[in-house]
N, C-alpha and C positions, 0 to 999 in steps of 0.2 A: 369575558371569559373565552378562551380559545376553544374551537371545536375539535372533535376527535382527529380529523384529518391534519389540521395544523399542528396538533400536539404530536402526532405520529411523525410528521415530517421533521419537527424539531428534534425528537428523540433519535430518528435515523441519522440526522446530521451530526448530533453529538457522538453517536456510536461510530460513525464513519470517520470523523476527525481523529478519533483515538486509535484507529486501526490502519489508516492509510500508510503510515511509515512501515508498519509490520508487513503488510501485504506487498508493498513495493520491494522491500528487502527480500521477501520470500520469492517473488517472481524473478528477480535478478539472481537470487541464490540458486534457483532451479534451472536457469538458462545456461546453455553451454557456451553462448557467445554474448558479447555486449548487445544491448538493445537501445533503440532510441524511444523517445517519449510516446509516439503514436503506437509503436509496437507494444509497449508496456500497457498502454490503455486498452488496446485490443485484447491482449492476453487477459487482463483483468475482466473485461466483458465476457470472455469465453468461459473462464473458470469461476468468476465471482458471482455468477447468477444474478447479475444486474445490481448488486449491492452498491457498487461504486460507479455504475453507468452514468454517463453524462457529466462526469467530474474531471474530464481530461485536463482542462486548464488548471485545476487545483493540484494536479500531480507535479507540475513543474517547480513550484516553490518548495514542495516537499523533497523532490529530487535534489534541488540545490542545497537544502538544509542537510540532507543526509550526506551529500558530498562534502559540505563544509565541516561536518563532524568526522570526516575520514572514513565513513562507512561505505561510500561509493567513490569510484573514480570515473572520470569521463574524458572523452576526447572528441573533437569535432572533425568530421570527415566530409569531403565534398560529396554532393549527390548529383547524379546525372539527370535526375528528374525534378530538380528544384533547388532550394537553398541548402547550404550545408546542414548536416545533421549531427547532433550531439549524442554520442553513444555512451551509455552508462554500464558499468560492471561493478559487482560487489567486491569489496576488498577483504583481505584476511580479517581485519578487525570487524568488518561488517558481518562476516560469517559468524564470528564469536558472539556479537551482539544479537544477531538473528536467533541463535540457539537460546540465549538468555530470554529474549522477548517471547519466543515460542513457549518456553517453559512457563513464563509469567502468564501468557495468554491462556494456556491450558489450565493452569491452576485457577485463574479467574473464571474461565468458562465453566469448569467443573463445580466451583463454588456457587456460581449463579444458578446453574442447572439444578444443583442440590436444593437451593432455596425454592426455586420455581416448582420443583416436584414435591415440595412439602416435607423435605427431610431435615428441617431445621431442628 
């Protein structure tokens, strides 16, 4: 049987995997300019209270999936301090999907909160 710490870690991983796409779209939706992966990861650390900390490598496959779905666009630009960087920006369809996902998240969060607070 799993101990409490490993159960919590598993639960946090499941929660995180379901929300990474949403928070990535939100960060890019709030940004005035395109951002590269490391900037996005740092922004998530700043505003995400560590929920997604240490998951920087996991962001890149999600960014590629969101781009493949047409929700993000990217372009590679040379960098003076290292290898070229891929900058991501949210697309118009991405903004529409973000609105829908935020509404779904809010409804789900409110429903879970209601259950947790005994309002069933």
